[in-house]
C-alpha positions as CSV (number, residue, x, y, z in Angstrom):
1,M,24.2,-50.2,-22.2
2,E,23.6,-48.5,-19.0
3,I,20.9,-46.6,-18.2
4,I,21.4,-44.5,-15.5
5,E,18.4,-42.2,-13.7
6,K,16.3,-42.0,-16.5
7,S,12.3,-42.4,-16.9
8,I,11.2,-44.4,-20.2
9,P,7.5,-45.1,-18.4
10,S,5.0,-46.9,-20.9
11,S,7.7,-48.2,-22.5
12,K,7.1,-51.4,-24.9
13,F,10.0,-54.4,-25.3
14,D,9.2,-57.1,-27.4
15,D,11.3,-60.0,-28.4
16,V,13.9,-58.5,-26.8
17,N,16.9,-60.6,-25.0
18,L,18.1,-59.3,-21.6
19,E,19.5,-62.3,-20.5
20,G,22.1,-61.4,-17.4
21,T,20.9,-58.0,-17.0
22,T,20.8,-56.5,-13.1
23,F,17.8,-54.6,-12.5
24,N,18.1,-52.1,-9.3
25,N,16.1,-49.4,-8.1
26,V,14.0,-50.1,-10.8
27,N,10.0,-49.4,-10.5
28,L,7.8,-51.5,-12.2
29,K,4.3,-50.7,-11.2
30,N,1.6,-51.4,-13.1
31,S,3.9,-53.5,-15.5
32,T,2.3,-56.3,-17.3
33,F,4.7,-59.9,-18.8
34,S,3.5,-62.1,-21.0
35,D,6.0,-65.0,-22.5
36,V,9.0,-64.1,-20.7
37,S,11.5,-66.3,-19.1
38,F,12.5,-65.7,-15.6
39,Q,14.4,-68.7,-15.1
40,N,17.3,-68.7,-12.7
41,A,16.0,-65.1,-11.8
42,K,16.6,-63.8,-8.3
43,I,14.3,-62.0,-6.9
44,S,15.7,-60.0,-3.7
45,N,14.1,-56.9,-1.5
46,V,11.0,-56.4,-3.8
47,N,8.1,-54.9,-3.2
48,M,5.2,-57.7,-4.3
49,V,1.6,-56.1,-3.0
50,N,-1.1,-57.6,-5.3
51,V,1.2,-59.1,-7.9
52,E,-0.7,-61.9,-9.5
53,I,0.8,-64.7,-11.3
54,S,-0.9,-67.0,-13.2
55,D,-0.7,-69.2,-16.4
56,C,2.9,-70.5,-15.2
57,N,5.4,-72.8,-14.8
58,L,6.3,-73.2,-11.3
59,S,8.7,-76.0,-11.1
60,G,11.6,-75.1,-8.7
61,M,10.4,-71.7,-7.8
62,K,10.8,-70.8,-4.3
63,I,9.4,-68.2,-1.6
64,E,12.0,-67.8,1.0
65,G,13.4,-71.2,0.6
66,I,9.5,-73.1,0.5
67,S,8.8,-74.5,-3.1
68,V,5.8,-72.6,-4.3
69,L,4.2,-76.1,-5.6
70,E,4.1,-77.4,-2.1
71,M,2.8,-74.3,-1.1
72,I,-0.1,-74.2,-3.3
73,E,-0.5,-78.6,-2.9
74,A,-0.6,-78.1,1.0
75,Y,-3.4,-74.7,0.1
76,N,-5.8,-77.4,-2.5
77,K,-5.5,-79.6,0.7
78,M,-6.5,-77.7,3.4
79,H,-9.7,-76.1,1.2
80,E,-10.7,-79.5,-0.7
81,S,-14.9,-80.1,-0.3
């Protein structure tokens, strides 16, 4: 299925398998993701301004080649009281 140059704002996807799907030039501003698997996903050239990530399994996640868990651990060590 291809959806090209269409607008489907305020849509809801529940229990949908989009494995192997490619998203290009997509606006997900103000979207919410919960109970989603991004396992092995590749994200590049994305505007991540004000994105919040919480209550997630970050095992193996990297940003610019740096382990996110190691970054969090280093941050926590720097801010220990």
